[in-house]
C-alpha positions in Angstrom: -7.4 -13.1 -9.6 -5.4 -15.7 -8.3 -6.2 -18.1 -10.3 -5.6 -15.9 -13.5 -2.2 -14.8 -12.2 -1.2 -18.6 -11.3 -1.7 -19.1 -15.0 -0.1 -15.5 -16.5 3.1 -16.4 -14.1 3.0 -20.2 -15.3 3.8 -19.2 -18.8 6.6 -16.4 -17.5 8.0 -18.9 -15.5 8.1 -21.7 -18.4 9.6 -19.1 -20.6 12.0 -17.8 -18.2 13.6 -21.9 -17.6 14.6 -21.4 -21.0 16.9 -18.7 -19.8 19.1 -21.7 -18.2 19.3 -23.0 -21.5 20.1 -20.2 -23.4 22.9 -18.7 -20.8 22.5 -15.1 -22.9 25.4 -12.7 -21.9 24.4 -11.0 -18.3 21.2 -13.6 -18.1 20.1 -15.9 -15.2 18.4 -18.8 -14.3 15.6 -18.0 -12.3 16.8 -20.0 -9.6 19.8 -18.2 -9.0 17.8 -14.5 -9.0 18.1 -12.8 -5.7 15.7 -9.6 -5.0 15.4 -7.7 -2.4 12.0 -5.5 -1.0 13.0 -2.8 1.4 9.4 -1.1 2.5 8.7 1.0 5.3 5.7 -0.8 6.4 5.9 -3.7 9.4 4.9 -7.1 9.1 2.1 -6.5 12.0 0.0 -3.9 9.8 -2.5 -5.3 8.2 -1.8 -3.9 4.9 1.7 -4.7 4.6 1.4 -8.5 5.4 -0.8 -8.7 2.8 2.1 -7.3 0.6 4.1 -9.6 2.2 1.5 -12.6 1.1 2.2 -11.2 -2.4 5.6 -11.6 -2.5 6.2 -14.8 -1.5 3.5 -16.3 -3.7 5.6 -14.3 -6.2 8.8 -16.1 -4.8 7.6 -19.8 -4.7 6.0 -19.4 -8.7 8.5 -17.8 -9.8 12.0 -20.1 -8.0 14.4 -16.7 -7.6 15.3 -16.1 -3.8 13.3 -13.2 -2.5 14.7 -11.3 1.0 11.5 -8.7 2.4 13.0 -6.3 5.2 10.7 -4.4 6.9 11.6 -1.8 10.6 9.8 -3.7 13.0 8.1 0.5 13.8 7.5 2.7 10.9 10.9 4.6 11.1 12.3 5.6 7.9 15.6 6.3 9.2 15.9 2.4 10.0 14.7 2.0 5.9 17.0 3.5 5.0 19.8 2.0 6.8 18.0 -1.5 5.6 18.0 -0.5 1.9 22.0 0.9 2.4 22.4 -3.0 3.6 20.7 -4.4 0.7 22.8 -2.4 -1.6 25.7 -3.5 -0.4 24.4 -7.4 -0.9 24.2 -6.2 -5.3 20.8 -8.1 -5.6 20.0 -8.5 -9.3 16.5 -6.2 -8.7 15.2 -4.0 -5.4 11.7 -3.2 -4.6 11.5 -0.4 -1.9 8.8 1.8 -0.7 9.1 5.5 -0.7 7.4 7.6 2.4 10.0 10.1 2.9 12.2 10.6 0.0 14.3 12.8 2.1 15.4 9.7 4.1 15.5 7.3 0.9 16.8 9.5 -1.7 20.6 9.3 -1.1 19.8 5.0 -0.8 17.7 5.3 -3.8 20.3 7.3 -5.7 23.1 5.0 -4.5 21.7 2.2 -5.7 21.0 3.1 -9.2 24.3 4.1 -9.4 25.1 0.4 -8.6 22.9 -0.3 -11.7 20.9 -2.0 -9.3 17.3 -2.1 -11.0 14.7 -0.7 -8.4 10.8 -1.2 -8.6 9.3 1.4 -6.4 5.7 0.5 -4.5 3.3 1.5 -2.6 4.4 4.8 -2.3 6.4 7.3 -3.7 5.7 7.1 -7.2 6.7 11.3 -8.0 9.6 10.8 -5.8 11.0 7.6 -7.6 10.7 9.4 -10.7 12.6 12.5 -9.9 14.9 9.9 -8.2 15.7 7.9 -11.5 13.7 5.3 -11.0 11.1 4.1 -14.3 8.7 1.8 -12.4 6.2 2.3 -10.6 3.6 -0.3 -8.8 0.9 0.8 -6.4 -2.4 3.6 -6.4 -2.8 5.8 -8.6 -0.9 9.2 -6.6 -2.2 9.1 -3.1 -3.1 13.2 -3.7 -5.2 12.0 -6.3 -6.9 9.0 -4.6 -8.2 10.9 -1.5 -9.0 14.0 -3.7 -11.9 11.6 -5.2 -12.7 10.2 -2.0 -13.2 13.6 -1.2 -15.6 14.3 -4.2 -17.6 11.0 -3.1 -18.3 12.5 0.3 -18.7 16.2 -0.9 -21.8 14.4 -3.1 -23.1 12.7 0.1 -23.0 16.2 1.5 -20.7 15.0 3.9 -18.6 18.2 4.7 -16.5 18.3 8.2 -14.4 15.1 8.0 -10.9 14.4 10.9 -8.6 12.3 9.0 -7.1 9.6 11.5 -3.2 9.5 10.6 -1.5 6.5 12.6 2.2 6.5 10.7 3.3 10.8 11.6 6.2 11.3 8.9 4.7 9.4 6.1 4.4 11.8 3.6 2.1 9.0 1.3 -0.6 9.9 4.4 -0.1 13.5 4.2 -1.0 13.3 0.5 -4.3 10.9 1.5 -5.4 13.6 3.8 -4.7 16.7 1.8 -6.8 14.8 -1.6 -9.4 14.4 1.0 -9.4 18.0 1.7 -8.7 19.2 -1.7 -12.2 16.9 -3.0 -14.3 18.4 -0.3 -13.1 22.3 -0.6 -15.4 23.6 -3.6 -18.1 22.3 -1.8 -17.4 24.4 1.4 -15.7 21.6 3.1 -12.6 20.6 4.9 -10.5 18.4 6.8 -9.0 18.3 10.1 -5.6 16.0 11.5 -6.0 14.1 14.1 -2.3 12.5 15.0 -2.0 8.9 16.6 0.0 6.3 17.5 -0.7 3.1 15.8 -1.5 1.4 19.0 -5.4 0.6 19.2 -6.4 2.0 22.4 -4.5 5.4 21.5 -6.4 5.2 18.3 -10.1 4.8 20.1 -9.3 7.1 22.9 -7.7 10.0 20.9 -10.5 9.8 18.4 -13.0 9.9 20.9 -11.3 12.9 22.5 -11.7 15.3 19.0 -15.1 13.7 18.5 -15.8 15.2 22.2 -14.2 18.6 21.1 -15.8 18.9 17.6 -19.5 17.8 17.9 -20.2 19.4 14.6 -17.6 15.9 13.1 -19.7 14.1 10.0 -16.9 11.8 9.8 -13.6 9.7 10.5 -11.7 9.1 7.8 -8.8 6.6 8.6 -5.6 6.4 6.4 -5.1 3.7 6.9 -6.2 -0.1 7.8 -4.5 0.4 11.5 -6.6 3.0 11.8 -9.8 1.8 10.8 -9.6 -1.8 12.6 -10.0 -0.4 15.8 -12.4 2.2 14.8 -14.9 0.0 14.2 -15.8 -1.8 17.4 -15.1 2.2 18.9 -17.9 3.1 16.7 -20.2 -0.2 18.1 -19.8 0.5 21.6 -20.5 4.3 21.1 -23.5 3.9 19.0 -22.0 6.3 16.9 -22.5 4.3 13.5 -25.8 6.6 11.6 -24.2 9.1 13.6 -21.3 10.0 12.5 -19.7 8.1 9.3 -17.0 5.9 9.1 -14.4 5.8 5.9 -11.1 4.1 5.3 -8.2 3.5 3.3 -6.9 0.0 2.6 -9.2 -2.4 3.3 -9.0 -5.4 5.9 -11.7 -8.5 7.2 -12.9 -6.2 9.3 -13.4 -3.8 7.6 -15.3 -5.6 4.6 -17.1 -7.2 7.5 -18.7 -3.5 8.5 -19.3 -3.0 5.3 -21.7 -5.9 4.5 -23.1 -5.1 7.9 -24.1 -1.6 6.8 -21.9 0.3 8.9 -18.9 1.7 7.1 -20.0 3.7 4.3 -16.2 2.2 2.0 -13.1 1.0 2.0 -10.7 2.0 -0.3 -8.7 -1.1 -2.0 -5.4 -1.1 -3.3 -5.0 -4.7 -4.2 -1.8 -4.5 -2.5 -1.7 -8.1 -2.8 -0.6 -7.5 -6.3 2.0 -4.7 -5.3 4.1 -7.2 -3.7 4.0 -9.8 -6.7 4.0 -7.7 -9.7 7.4 -6.3 -8.9 9.5 -9.7 -8.2 8.2 -11.0 -11.4 9.3 -7.7 -13.3 12.3 -8.1 -11.6 13.1 -11.4 -12.2 12.2 -11.3 -16.0 14.5 -8.6 -16.4 17.2 -10.7 -14.6 16.8 -13.5 -16.6 15.4 -11.8 -20.2 16.3 -8.1 -20.5 12.7 -7.5 -20.6 11.6 -4.1 -18.4 7.6 -2.4 -18.8 7.6 0.6 -19.9 4.2 1.8 -17.9 3.9 2.0 -14.5 0.7 -0.6 -12.9 -2.1 1.2 -11.4 -3.7 -1.0 -8.7 -5.8 1.2 -7.0 -8.2 2.7 -5.8 -11.0 0.7 -5.4 -14.4 1.5 -3.9 -15.6 -1.3 -1.7 -19.1 0.6 -1.5 -21.5 -1.8 -1.1 -22.6 -5.2 0.8 -22.0 -6.9 -2.3 -19.1 -5.8 -3.3 -17.4 -5.8 0.4 -18.8 -10.2 0.2 -17.6 -11.0 -3.1 -13.7 -9.7 -1.6 -14.1 -10.9 2.0 -13.2 -14.6 2.0 -9.6 -13.5 -0.3 -9.3 -11.1 2.4 -9.4 -13.5 5.1 -7.5 -15.5 3.3 -4.9 -12.4 3.3 -5.3 -11.6 -0.5 -7.0 -8.5 -0.6 
């Protein structure tokens, strides 16, 4: 994947160099372009570290200056403050995740009113469109992704599921679990939500307490790798694999290793590297040539549900790309 993208983007960069010769009205050389990312996920989150890798690779390839900001912990109020600060610097483009439209809406509208091109990534496709943005890079709706997962579980007879929510207030995680519930519902199944903090010890402790109080639970479904990673050693220590199923949205090297070992049922790959990579390309090309894609770019989900599939992308995951 990386090689293909480099070849494709190499052509785009070559085209962009022509902007320095033509100097068309309002357009820039790539080296003079400044893009800002403002996302809700902390850099310590394994999911978002892959997004950041995509951002860095695209910045290096295009030659544009790309700034990346995120709260230290999940905090949409702080994210809105960071977005306001970014807008005030009048960059050539902004990429933003919208985990909470109520918190981010005013700021997004302010950026659009300032005529700053904006790309929504990861979270908030519908919400971004309602606010006036025109481009989204990420998985199909979180709800639809969850519903697909629920239908798969129901087909296998797994009906009683608990969702582990590690970011309370992140609307996209609520949508994932709601979709999962609705995918199970026609078969008589459903979900409950267990709220936890991102702390691995808290995730393990609260999950253990829940399972003890709900012995009929058939599956634990993490809403992200931050929750899945500590659940894997917990399941091993408590010898739960083979008794209770474990699934997750998003992937990590730990998740892939577990799928390879025949433990986890599947991880849902959002290909979030592309969520960092593509907005840089789109926004740089807009600034240098005025190009603007007319369709959203859907990067997932892909179900990584077999050892062979997991092995195929494990090396990339350990390199921070998948």
